[in-house]
C-alpha positions as CSV (number, residue, x, y, z in Angstrom):
1,X,34.7,-61.3,-206.2
2,X,34.5,-64.6,-204.1
3,X,34.1,-62.7,-200.8
4,X,31.3,-60.5,-202.3
5,X,29.5,-63.5,-203.6
6,X,29.6,-65.1,-200.1
7,X,28.2,-61.9,-198.7
8,X,25.4,-61.8,-201.3
9,X,24.4,-65.4,-200.4
10,X,24.6,-64.8,-196.7
11,X,22.4,-61.7,-196.9
12,X,19.8,-63.6,-199.0
13,X,20.0,-66.7,-196.6
14,X,19.6,-64.4,-193.4
15,X,16.6,-62.5,-194.8
16,X,15.0,-65.9,-196.1
17,X,15.6,-67.4,-192.6
18,X,14.1,-64.5,-190.7
19,X,10.9,-64.7,-192.7
20,X,10.7,-68.5,-192.7
21,X,11.7,-68.8,-188.8
22,X,9.2,-66.1,-187.9
23,X,6.4,-67.5,-189.8
24,X,6.9,-71.1,-188.7
25,X,7.0,-69.9,-185.0
26,X,4.0,-67.8,-185.5
27,X,2.2,-70.9,-186.8
28,X,3.1,-72.9,-183.8
29,X,1.9,-70.1,-181.5
30,X,-1.4,-69.9,-183.4
31,X,-1.9,-73.7,-182.9
32,X,-1.1,-73.3,-179.2
33,X,-3.8,-70.5,-179.0
34,X,-6.3,-72.2,-181.2
35,X,-6.0,-69.7,-184.0
36,X,-5.8,-70.5,-187.7
37,X,-2.2,-71.1,-188.3
38,X,-2.3,-70.4,-192.1
39,X,-3.7,-67.0,-191.8
40,X,-1.3,-66.1,-188.9
41,X,1.7,-67.3,-190.9
42,X,0.7,-65.4,-194.0
43,X,0.2,-62.3,-192.0
44,X,3.4,-62.6,-190.2
45,X,5.6,-63.4,-193.4
46,X,4.2,-60.3,-195.0
47,X,5.1,-58.0,-192.0
48,X,8.5,-59.5,-191.4
49,X,9.8,-58.8,-194.9
50,X,11.2,-55.3,-194.3
51,X,12.6,-56.5,-190.8
52,X,14.3,-59.3,-192.5
53,X,16.0,-57.0,-195.0
54,X,17.0,-54.7,-192.0
55,X,18.4,-57.8,-190.1
56,X,20.3,-59.0,-193.2
57,X,21.9,-55.8,-194.1
58,X,23.0,-55.1,-190.5
59,X,20.2,-53.5,-188.8
60,X,21.5,-49.9,-188.7
61,X,21.8,-46.9,-190.8
62,X,25.4,-47.8,-191.8
63,X,24.7,-49.3,-195.3
64,X,22.8,-46.1,-196.2
65,X,25.6,-44.0,-194.7
66,X,28.1,-46.0,-196.7
67,X,26.2,-45.4,-200.0
68,X,26.0,-41.6,-199.3
69,X,29.8,-41.2,-198.3
70,X,30.9,-43.2,-201.4
71,X,28.7,-41.1,-203.7
72,X,30.0,-37.9,-202.3
73,X,33.7,-39.0,-203.0
74,X,33.0,-40.4,-206.3
75,X,33.4,-44.1,-205.6
76,X,30.7,-46.0,-207.5
77,X,31.8,-49.6,-207.1
78,X,31.2,-49.7,-203.4
79,X,27.8,-48.1,-203.9
80,X,26.7,-50.8,-206.4
81,X,28.0,-53.5,-204.1
82,X,26.0,-52.1,-201.1
83,X,22.9,-51.8,-203.3
84,X,23.4,-55.4,-204.5
85,X,23.5,-56.6,-201.0
86,X,20.2,-54.8,-200.1
87,X,18.7,-56.3,-203.3
88,X,19.9,-59.8,-202.3
89,X,18.4,-59.3,-198.8
90,X,15.1,-58.2,-200.2
91,X,15.0,-61.2,-202.8
92,X,15.6,-63.6,-199.7
93,X,12.7,-62.1,-197.8
94,X,10.6,-62.1,-200.9
95,X,11.4,-65.7,-201.4
96,X,10.7,-66.7,-197.9
97,X,7.2,-64.9,-198.0
98,X,6.5,-66.9,-201.4
99,X,7.4,-70.2,-199.6
100,X,5.1,-69.4,-196.9
101,X,2.3,-68.5,-199.3
102,X,2.9,-71.7,-201.0
103,X,3.0,-73.8,-197.9
104,X,-0.4,-72.2,-196.7
105,X,-2.1,-72.4,-200.0
106,X,-5.1,-74.5,-200.5
107,X,-4.4,-77.8,-202.2
108,X,-5.8,-77.9,-205.8
109,X,-7.2,-81.3,-206.7
């Protein structure tokens, strides 16, 4: 179970980092090109969510193929683990997007 928990955390952090890094660099590029950085960062964070999940789970169709092959032979445990890894990556991407939204929000006085 320790190795699986490590993979869950890794997938979460990779997806989180992809969204956060892409958004921050987009904000820097917006400043350099005299565009509004907050709008650019929000837009990029929304658009990067799916790509962050894809990057975290391996960037190929292999996770889906693993789910299919294990279902066909009746193995449910690897299917559940693969789905949990995808959910972990999604939560990381979602958390990164929410952090960017929070950073770019208007201060409330």
